[in-house]
N, C-alpha and C positions, 0 to 999 in steps of 0.2 A: 466528609468535607463540609458538614455542617457546623463541626466542632472547630474548624479551622478560622483563626480571624480574618475577616477579608476574603475568604474562600467564593464568595457571593457577590462581591464587587470587583474593584479594579483591579484585584491581586490575582484573578483567575486567569490562566493561560489564555493567550491569543495569538492567531496568526493573522499578520507577519511579526509580530511584536512578543515572542512569547517571554516567560518570567520563569526562571527556575531559582526554588528557594534554597536556601544551606540548610542541613539537617544535619546536628550533632546527636550520636545517640552510639558511644562507645565508640565514636569516629566519626570521618565527615563525609559528607555526601548530597546529593541535590533531589530534589522533588519538584515536579510540576502538577497543575490541576487544569481538568477540562470536560467539557461535555460534547458529546457527538450523539447524534437522534436523528431521527425523521420528524418533522412538524409540516403541518399543513399552512404554508405563506401564501396568500393572496389566492386562495381556492387551489396551491398548486403543492402537492408533497414533493420537500425539499430537503437535503442534507443541511442541518445546522449546526454550528459551533458557538458551544456556550449560549444558547439560546438565538442565535444569529444567522440567516442564512448565508451559506458562501459557496461560492462558486469556484468550484478545483478544477484547476488545470496544471497539466505537467507530462513528462513524459513517461514511456512505459520501460524502465532502469532494467537491463538483464546483466549489470555489475560484471562486464566484462574488462580484462585489462591488457594491455601488449606485454607487461612485464608477467604476469602470472596468472593471465587466463581468469580463473574466479576469484583469486588471490590477489588483494591490491597490493602494491610495494610498499606502502607507507601509510601511518596515521595522518599524515599530510594529504595525501594523494585522496583519502575519502574525505576527509573534511572539503578537499577542494571541488570534488563534484557536486556535493551539495551546495557549496558556495555559488559555484556557475549556475547550478539551477536556480537560485535565486535572483542571479543576474539576469536570466534570460526571461524575469517577468513570471514564473511558475511559481505555485505555492505548494504543490504535491508530487509525490512520486509513487509511483506502483513498482515497487519490488518483485519483480517478475520471475515465478517457478525458482527463487533462490531466498535463502535465509543467509543475511549478511553477521560478520562478527560484531558484538554489542558496541562496539566503538562507532559503527556507522549511524547507528541510532541514537547513540550519545550524541554526534552532531546533528543528527535530525531534529532532535529535542532542542540543543543549544540554539541552533540559526532558525529554528521556526518552519520547517518542513514539513508536511501533514504524509503520511505514507500510508498505502494501501497495501498490505502485506500478501503474497500469495504463499500457498501451501504447495512447495514443488511437487509436482505433476506425476503421474507415471508417463510411460509411451503415449506420443499423441497418434500414433498410428495403429496402436494396440498390436505390435507385432513383436515386441520383446514380453514374454512373462513377468510379469511385476508380482509379488507376493503382496495381496490383497490385505491380509494379514496384519501387515507392518503398515500399512497407511495408516491407520487408527493410532497406535501408539506412536507414531512419529507426530502425526498431528497434536496430539498431546503434549510432545516433548517441546515442539516449537513453540505452542502457546503460553506455556510454562517458562520457557526460555528467552521469551520474547514478551514478557507479560507486562513489567515496568518500565516503559517508553511510551509517554505520553503522547507523542509524534505519532505512533500507530492510532489510526482510527477506522479501519476497515480491515478486516481480515477475507480474502477469497479462499475457499475450498479448493475449488478445482479450475483450472485455465481448460475453456473452452472444450470441457468435455472430455479431456484428454485421461485417456486411461480406463475412462468411465467404464465403457464394454466389459472390464475387466473383474467390479463388482457390482456395477445396477446402480442405477437411478434410485431405488428404495435405501440403499448402503450411502449414499449422496447425503441424500434428506437425513438419515441417522447423523451423520458427521455433522450437518449444519445446524443441527438440535445441540448435539456435542459443543459445538464452538460456543453456541450461545449460552448455554449452562455454564460453559468453564470460563467464559469471558463476557458479560452481560454489559459490559460498559462501551464496547465497540458494536458496529454494524459488521454484517456477516453478507457476503456472498457467495451464491452456492457454487456457479461453474460461467462466471461472466455472462451470465444471462439473468441472473433474480438477485437483486440488493434489496434484501428485507422485501422482498415480493413488488421492490420498486425499479432496480436497476435492468436498463436494456443498454446492449451495447448495438452501437450501429455504427459502419464505417463510410461516411457523408463527408460531403463539400466540408471545409472550416467555417463557410458561411451559416453553417446549419448551427454553430455551435452555440448562438444567443437561444436556441432551443430548448427548453429546462428538461425535456425528458429524453434528450440525446445526450450518450456517455462516451461515446469516444469517433474521433475524426480521421479521414485519412490524411496522412502529410506524404510531401514529396521527399524524395530520397536528394539527397547532398554527398556527394562522392567526390573525395579529395585524393589525389595521387600519395601512396605513401602511406593512406590512412584507411585502407579496404583488406579485410581479410582475404577476401578471394575475389582479384579482379573481375570486372564484369558482372559479378553477382552483388544484386543489392535490395531491400524491401522497397515494394513500389507502393504498398498501402497500409504501412505499418501505425498503429494507432497513437496518435502524438498528443490528445486532449482528453479529459475525462470530465 
């Protein structure tokens, strides 16, 4: 980055005003630059983007679609979801236990949406046997496959301990160290409970969002006729803010 003119100044990627550069090298492409880290600001350890503290708030996005369940119907649909994220006033998305196609991350790069990327977890209740030996290779593949997207600022190794009993906490620690070694440019969360030893997740009232140590808050369900997968069933305390 130091060798790129203007990299340390106004050209560096910002949120909510991202800038992608045109690149020609046997073809045309784009690239962006950003720095994400933990720093002490006013005596409190905070996430900083390009050396500036940033309060990140956004939905836990499970990426479900009426037309195709896990598959979006069109490229425009992928773009629309992220455009609406910005219109709602959010600046980040936690992509929950799912890896999207590259086009989704492309739009996150273009629109200036920060991404917290989950590694898909094993069975939450540890009832379905899962090959623990497959977890690490697939984790490596996810990092390699979604490496060149500046919108991704945080990788989450496992969600709430789901499937952890199948390979143990020591293996989780090894996977955290693996992710940090493969991708040192991003922060790493181990199991929704430790972000580089900082992140703590608690479901609290939205009035607590102003307190810097809190990472998630409970939200109210909003059910609309014709928009519910199973009538009568809805989350009553799903996290809406990070």
